[in-house]
C-alpha positions in Angstrom: 218.2 91.1 36.2 218.1 94.7 37.4 214.5 94.7 36.1 213.5 91.7 37.9 210.8 93.0 40.8 212.2 92.0 44.4 210.0 89.6 46.2 208.5 90.9 49.5 207.8 89.1 52.4 204.3 88.5 53.2 202.7 91.2 55.1 201.9 90.3 58.7 199.8 92.0 61.3 200.7 93.3 64.5 198.6 90.7 66.1 200.2 87.9 64.0 203.6 89.0 64.9 202.9 89.4 68.8 201.6 85.6 68.3 204.7 84.6 66.6 207.0 86.5 69.1 205.1 84.6 72.1 205.5 81.0 70.2 209.2 81.7 69.6 209.7 82.4 73.3 207.8 79.6 74.6 209.6 77.1 72.4 213.0 78.8 73.5 211.8 78.8 77.2 211.5 75.0 77.0 214.9 74.4 75.7 217.2 77.1 76.5 218.3 78.8 79.7 216.6 82.1 80.3 219.9 84.1 80.3 220.7 82.8 76.7 217.2 84.0 75.3 218.0 87.4 73.4 216.2 89.5 71.2 218.5 88.2 68.3 217.8 84.6 69.1 214.0 85.3 69.0 214.6 87.2 65.9 216.4 84.5 64.3 213.9 81.8 65.3 211.0 83.7 63.7 213.3 85.2 60.7 212.3 88.8 61.5 214.4 91.9 62.7 214.6 92.0 66.6 213.2 95.4 66.6 209.9 93.5 66.2 210.1 92.7 69.9 210.4 96.6 70.7 207.8 97.7 68.4 205.3 95.0 69.7 206.3 94.9 73.5 208.4 97.5 74.3 210.9 95.5 75.8 212.3 92.1 76.2 211.2 92.0 80.0 207.6 92.9 78.6 207.6 90.1 75.9 208.5 87.6 78.8 205.6 88.8 81.1 203.5 88.0 77.8 204.9 84.6 77.5 204.6 84.1 81.0 201.1 84.8 81.2 200.1 82.8 78.0 202.1 79.8 79.7 199.8 80.1 82.5 196.8 80.2 80.6 197.5 77.6 78.3 198.9 75.0 80.8 198.1 75.9 84.3 194.4 75.0 84.1 195.4 71.5 83.1 197.5 71.0 86.2 196.0 69.1 89.2 197.4 67.2 92.3 197.3 64.0 90.5 199.3 65.0 87.3 201.5 67.7 88.6 204.6 65.5 87.9 204.0 65.0 84.5 203.6 68.8 83.7 206.8 69.5 85.4 208.5 69.8 81.8 206.2 72.9 81.3 206.0 74.3 84.9 209.6 74.6 85.6 210.6 76.6 82.6 207.5 79.2 83.6 209.0 79.2 87.3 212.4 80.0 85.9 211.2 82.6 83.7 209.2 84.3 86.5 212.3 84.0 88.9 214.1 85.9 86.0 211.7 88.5 85.9 211.4 89.0 89.7 215.2 89.0 89.6 215.1 91.8 87.4 212.9 94.0 89.5 209.9 93.3 87.2 206.8 93.4 89.4 
């Protein structure tokens, strides 16, 4: 068994890791209170060491900012006064995320 080569995880580019992190946090934001989202829970979701957050974004707050921007770009253009109510399941988590960031002094 000692002669058996170890399998390595496929190499993933920094851009792909950033995308994975953003998607993981979007999923978590939609289902979990913001205060319960940790670097560990994000790392577990993408099956990577939580340090990838700091290597790619510098801090959890910076990742949250990127997620908020992505949610805005992805979901806000589809919202109109006529369909506002049906978009609340996505808008409310984004507003909670923005409130969390503002509460932590992030401009």
